[in-house]
C-alpha positions in Angstrom: 313.4 16.2 97.5 313.8 15.3 93.8 310.5 13.4 93.7 308.7 16.2 95.5 310.1 18.8 93.1 309.1 16.7 90.1 305.6 16.5 91.5 305.3 20.3 91.9 306.2 21.0 95.5 307.2 24.7 95.7 309.4 24.1 98.8 311.2 21.2 97.1 311.7 23.2 93.9 313.1 26.1 95.9 315.5 23.7 97.7 316.5 22.2 94.3 317.4 25.7 93.0 319.3 26.6 96.2 321.3 23.4 96.1 322.0 22.9 92.4 321.9 26.5 91.1 325.5 27.2 91.9 326.6 23.9 90.2 324.6 24.7 87.1 325.8 28.2 86.8 329.4 27.2 87.4 329.3 24.7 84.5 327.6 27.2 82.1 330.0 30.0 83.1 333.0 27.8 82.4 331.5 26.5 79.1 330.7 30.0 77.8 333.5 32.1 79.2 335.1 34.4 76.7 332.2 33.8 74.2 329.2 35.9 73.3 327.0 33.5 75.3 328.5 34.3 78.7 325.7 36.9 79.4 323.1 34.1 78.9 324.3 32.0 81.9 321.4 33.1 84.2 318.8 32.6 81.4 320.2 29.2 80.6 320.1 28.2 84.3 316.4 29.2 84.4 315.8 27.1 81.3 317.3 24.1 83.1 314.9 24.7 86.0 312.0 25.0 83.7 312.9 21.8 81.9 313.2 20.0 85.3 310.0 21.3 86.9 307.5 21.3 84.0 304.8 18.7 83.8 306.4 15.4 82.7 309.7 17.3 82.7 313.2 16.1 83.2 312.9 15.2 86.9 310.2 12.6 86.1 312.9 10.7 84.1 315.5 10.7 86.9 316.4 7.1 87.9 317.7 6.9 91.5 319.4 3.6 90.8 321.6 5.4 88.2 322.5 8.4 90.4 321.4 12.0 90.0 324.8 13.6 89.3 325.2 12.2 85.8 321.5 12.8 85.1 321.6 16.5 86.0 324.9 17.0 84.1 323.2 15.6 81.0 320.2 17.9 81.4 322.4 21.0 81.7 324.6 20.0 78.8 321.6 19.4 76.6 320.2 22.9 77.4 323.5 24.5 76.7 323.8 22.8 73.4 320.3 23.8 72.3 321.0 27.4 73.2 324.3 27.3 71.3 322.6 26.0 68.2 319.9 28.6 68.4 322.3 31.4 68.9 324.6 30.2 66.1 321.6 30.2 63.6 320.5 33.6 64.8 324.0 35.1 64.3 324.1 33.6 60.8 320.8 35.3 59.9 322.0 38.6 61.3 325.4 38.3 59.5 327.2 39.0 62.8 330.3 37.3 63.9 329.9 33.5 63.9 329.8 31.4 67.1 332.6 28.8 67.2 330.6 25.7 68.4 333.6 23.5 68.0 335.7 25.6 70.3 332.9 25.5 72.9 332.6 21.7 72.6 336.4 21.3 73.0 336.0 22.6 76.6 333.6 19.8 77.6 336.1 17.7 79.5 337.3 20.5 81.7 333.8 21.8 82.2 332.7 18.3 83.2 335.5 18.2 85.8 334.4 21.5 87.2 330.8 20.3 87.3 331.8 17.3 89.4 333.9 19.5 91.8 331.1 22.0 92.3 328.7 19.1 92.8 331.0 17.7 95.5 331.4 21.1 97.1 327.6 21.5 97.3 326.8 18.1 98.8 329.7 18.3 101.3 328.5 21.7 102.4 325.0 20.4 102.9 326.3 17.4 104.9 328.3 19.8 107.1 325.2 21.8 107.8 323.2 18.6 108.6 326.0 17.5 110.9 325.8 20.8 112.7 322.1 20.7 113.1 322.4 17.2 114.7 325.3 18.3 116.8 323.2 21.1 118.3 320.7 18.6 119.4 323.3 16.4 121.0 325.1 19.1 122.9 328.4 21.1 123.2 330.8 18.2 122.7 329.1 17.3 119.4 329.2 20.9 118.3 332.9 21.0 119.2 333.5 18.0 117.0 331.8 19.8 114.1 334.1 22.8 114.7 337.1 20.5 114.8 336.4 19.2 111.3 335.8 22.8 110.1 339.2 23.9 111.3 341.0 20.7 110.3 339.7 20.8 106.7 338.5 24.3 106.1 341.6 26.0 107.4 344.0 23.0 107.1 345.1 23.3 110.7 346.8 20.3 112.4 345.0 19.0 115.4 347.8 20.1 117.8 347.3 23.7 116.6 343.6 23.5 117.2 344.2 22.1 120.6 346.5 25.0 121.4 343.9 27.5 120.3 341.3 25.9 122.5 343.6 25.4 125.5 343.1 21.6 125.4 345.3 18.6 125.3 345.9 17.4 121.7 345.3 13.8 122.8 341.7 14.6 123.6 341.0 16.0 120.1 342.9 13.1 118.5 340.3 10.8 120.2 337.4 13.0 119.2 338.6 13.3 115.6 337.5 9.8 114.3 334.1 10.3 115.9 333.7 13.7 114.2 334.6 12.1 110.8 332.1 9.3 111.4 329.3 11.9 112.2 330.1 13.8 109.1 330.1 10.6 107.0 326.6 9.7 108.4 325.3 13.1 107.5 326.8 12.9 104.0 325.3 9.4 103.4 321.9 10.9 104.3 322.3 13.7 101.9 323.4 11.3 99.1 320.7 8.9 99.9 318.2 11.4 98.5 319.9 11.2 95.1 321.3 7.7 94.8 320.1 4.1 94.8 320.9 2.5 98.2 323.6 0.2 96.7 325.6 3.1 95.4 325.5 5.4 98.4 328.9 4.3 99.8 330.6 4.6 96.5 329.2 8.0 95.8 330.3 9.2 99.3 333.8 8.0 98.7 333.9 9.7 95.3 332.7 13.0 96.9 335.3 12.9 99.6 338.0 12.2 97.0 337.6 15.7 95.7 338.7 17.2 99.0 341.0 14.5 100.5 
């Protein structure tokens, strides 16, 4: 998807915006909250997409062996800094209240943490959707395993409670649970494989799961 988006595929670019738009806006919103720049979040996100999709743009520099998460973070941060510098100069010329760039920069660590969490949320959601699509092809038992994970993690229900809701023996779901996790991990690995060199897929998956363990 990243390569296709870089090469001008409209479908791939639309998928890129769908997948990473919330991550980008969450970072920018956190960085600029309670500043005069907060109203520029959507414009800045559009600038990120323009920088990514333009001829010989940012996506052409992405190296799958180094992972896409850190790369995209760097692109978004650079766009944010460029806008901050431009706005600071503009406000100086207009003799309006100054923009405290140091205060914004001081938020970087917490904003970076939020970026990583939103990144994880996005990829885990896409993996869950991929698992569901595959489950529908396999049949009702696979769909039930997908629902089992949703209730176990999405609603934090113990397996015995889920079994009670479904009128099933808890032992049956305890046996299904490891298979459901394996199916989800395979889906997650396929999502990550689009973004990461093959040697780092396992490590990236483990890191994504850490955010919601």
